[in-house]
N, C-alpha and C positions, 0 to 999 in steps of 0.2 A: 923465893922462889919455892923452897920448900911449898910453902903454903898454896902457892899457884899450882904445884905440882898435882898433890894432896888433895886440892882445889876438883880438880881435873880427872882424877881417876876417884874421886868418888862421883862423880857424875856419868863418868864413864862406866862405873857398876849400877849406875842406876840405870841406866838407858838398857845396859845389857839383859838387868832384872828384868823389868819392862816385856824387850823381848824376847824373853824365856820364858817370862808369865802369859805372853800371848799363846806360848806352845806351836811353832810356825811348824812344826809337823802335824798339829790337825789338819793346818789349812787343806790336806789334800780331796778335805769330804768338799769344799767347795768345788770341787770341778767338777759339782753334778748342774751348777752355774750352764756349762755350756752342752746338755742333753736335749735340749733346746734346740741349740743351733746348730746341731749335730742331727739328728733328727726334721729336721724342718729341710734340711738338703741345704745351706744357706752357710755353712761353711767358709765356704769361698767367698763370699762378700767381706769385702776388707773394713768398711762402717760397723755392719753389724757384729763382725770377727772384735773390734774395739772397743766398742760396748756391751758384750758380753765380758774382756778381759776389764774394763772398768767393772761390772759387776760384782765379777770372781775379789777385785783386790778390795770392792768394798764391804761384802760380806768379811775375808781375810781380817778387813778392821775392826770389824762390827761384834764377832767372834771373837777376837783378841779379847778387846774391852769384857765380855761375858764372863771372860777366862779367868781375868783380872778379879771378877766381882767373884765367883765361884772359889777361888783361891783367899779372899779377905774372908768369905764367911764361914771356909774350911781349914781355917790356919790351922788353928789350934788341934781340929780330927786328925790334917792330915799328918799333925810331929807321931802321930801314934803310928802312922804307918809306914812302912821299912821305903821303898820308891817316894813317894809322895811328900815322907820329910824332908825332900831334897830341894823342893821347888820354892822359889825364894822366897816369899812370903811364910813360909813355913818355917823354913829355915832363917828366918830375919833377917836376910840380906837385902831385904829391898823394902823400906817402909811403906806405912798404909796412906800419909800424904801421896809419897811423889805416884803410888798405885795409884789414889784416888784421880790424881789431875789427870792420870792418862786415862782412866775411863772416860773422864768427860770429857775431854781433848777426842778419842778418837771415836766415840759416840759421839756428840756434836756435828765431828769433822765430815763421819761416815754419812751420818742423817741428811745430812745440807747438801752435798753432794750427789745421794739418790737422788732425795727428789729431785735434783735440779736435772738428774742425768735423764727421769723417766718417774713423774708423777707414783704411779701405778707401780712400782719398781720399789721408790723410797717406803708407798706403805708398807710391803712385805718387807722390806728392810726395817722397816719401827718395831709391826707382827713382830718380825725375828726376834728383836731386841728386848723387847715390854715380854715373847714368851719365856725367852729365856732367862728375866731376872725373877720372873713370878716363880720361875724352877729353882732357882738358885734360892729362893727367900724360901720357899713353902714345895713346891708340889713334889722336889725330887722325895719329897718324904712322904707322895701318895702312890700305894700300891700299885702296881700295872702303871696307871697315870706317867706317872716319873717317865716310862717304856714308853709311853708315848708321846710324850710332850719330846722326846729325845728326836722320834721318829717323824714328828710335826715339824723337827726344822727342818731336815732335810728335803722335807715337803715343800719346803718355803724358799728355799736355793734354789729347786726346780721349777718351782711358779716363777720364783722373780728373775731365771735366765732367761725364761718363756715374755714373761713382761715386757723386757728391758728392750727384746729384739721386738715387738708386736705380731706375736706371733700365737696361733692358739694353742690353747693348754693339751695335751692330751689326754686321756682321762685314763687310757696303759701306764702312764710315763708316772701319774701321781698313785696311780696301785702300786706299780711294782715297784716304785719306791719305798710305798709306808710298806712294804711286808719284807723288804730286801734290808731295813734300815732297823724293821723290830727283830728281825734274825737276828744280827749288829749287836743288838743293846740287846737283848733276852745272853747271849752270850756275856756281851760283857755281865751284868750280874751273874752270871753262873761263874765265874773266873774271881769277881769280887771276894764271892761268896766261899770260893775253893779252897783259893788261896792265901785267903786272910786266917791265922788260928781268932783271933777275937775281930771278926770282923763287925758287926754287931755292934761292937763299941769305936770301931771305927765310920761309921755307917748305918742309922739307927736303921735304914728302912731296911737293909737285907734282914731283920728280925723278921720280916715278913712274907720274906723268900726261904725256900729248899732248895735242893739241888735237884730232888725227885719233878720238884712242879716247874722249874726252870727245863730241865729236860724234854718235858710237855709241854711248855710252850715254844719250844725253840722243834719240833717236830713239828708241833703244828704249820707254824712258820717260813718252815724250810719248805714245807709241803708244799702250803700254798701258793709260795712266792717261786716255785716250780713249777707249778700248772699254769698261774697268772701269765708268767714269763712265755710257755710254750703255747701260750692260745693267744698270744699276743703276735708272734712270729710267724703265726696261721689262719691271723682274721681277715677277711676278703677285705675289708677296706682299709686296716694297716698296709694292704699286697697294693691298695688304689694307688694308695694317699703316697706310700715311700717309692712306690718302680719297682718294685722287685718281691717278688714272693719267694725269692732264698735266703730269709731271712731266717731262719729256721736253722741253717745250719751255723749260726752261734749258737744253738742250745748244749750244743756239747761243753764248751766253754766254762754256761753259766753251772753247767751240771759238774764240772769237775770242781771249777771253782770253792761254792759251795762244800762241795765233800771236802776238798782241801782244806778250808774253813775247819771243818769240822774238827775233821784229822789235825789240826792244831788244835783244838779243844778240848776235846776228849784224850789224845793222847800224847799232847807236849805241852801240854798245858797255857797255851797262851790263848788270846780273846781276848783276855784283855783290855789293849790298847786296838780298836779295829786296823788303824792311820800302820801305827808299829807295824800289826802284824803284815800289814799290804805293802811294805818298803822295805822289812829284812828276809821276809820269804819270799824267796827266790822265782821258786814255783808259780806260789801264787804269785808273785807280779807279771812275772811271762804270761800269764794264762790273761789277766786284765786285758796285758798288750796287744796278744794275738785276741782277745774280742772285741777289741776295739779296731783295731785295724781291719778286721774283716767286717765290723757293721759298715767303717769309712768306705772299704772295696766294697760295696756290696750297696750300696747306697748313691757313691759318683760315681764307680768306674763300672760298677756290675753291666751284665744285662737286664733290661725292662721285662718285665712282663715274662 
């Protein structure tokens, strides 16, 4: 009986370790899959909503597998990090063999399901997985490219969300996604560099960055993001497509959200984990929620023209 109990607890511990390694809190990033559905004004279509929901789950599974792969490669370095040392692979509470088995099952299952759902979406999901695997193996050690790959991951999520419901991909959606994700990625690098006394030992690429350089990059993408979003909201083509010229009313939320995030980075020492910052900072979470509600109200209930 004791042997059976110990086996059950060991398997349960392995399962928990796999789930934790998939970083469920980071899955909030995959919500961008729904952007095309919302801005195509198809949110009320149950069939398309279901397809977007499945796409979201498949990105969660794929990104979870990628996180496990990243932890497998970074286990030794993570053990030197004050927080990342608690990750199951770094803490040795999850073995390499079950972690690899989980990666194979997650990637195989999600990619097969993605191609069955929609071949173009499956291709995007495959590109996302391949890009992130190359990132874990090599590109995360290439200065500037490492941050651009992170941004590309967000763009692929947005594109996948459009392809799975078969709507046109907005160039504005891609542009704003690139700029916002670059903003978040540069802020993340800044916090990694600022918080770790031995940052270079933990991540070699940080040798190529400095606080001053990252602050300049953050300034560039911050202003670019705001200008791009403002131009998007007042674009005549966008007004005609969305059926409202009141989208500019959402600009204050974007302004406050970005300024609040910069405040968290510079004054509170947060920003190393964008998903955690969003989930734990109530003003920021409220701002994002109000922005989303305003967008939905303007597109689906507001006056046209």
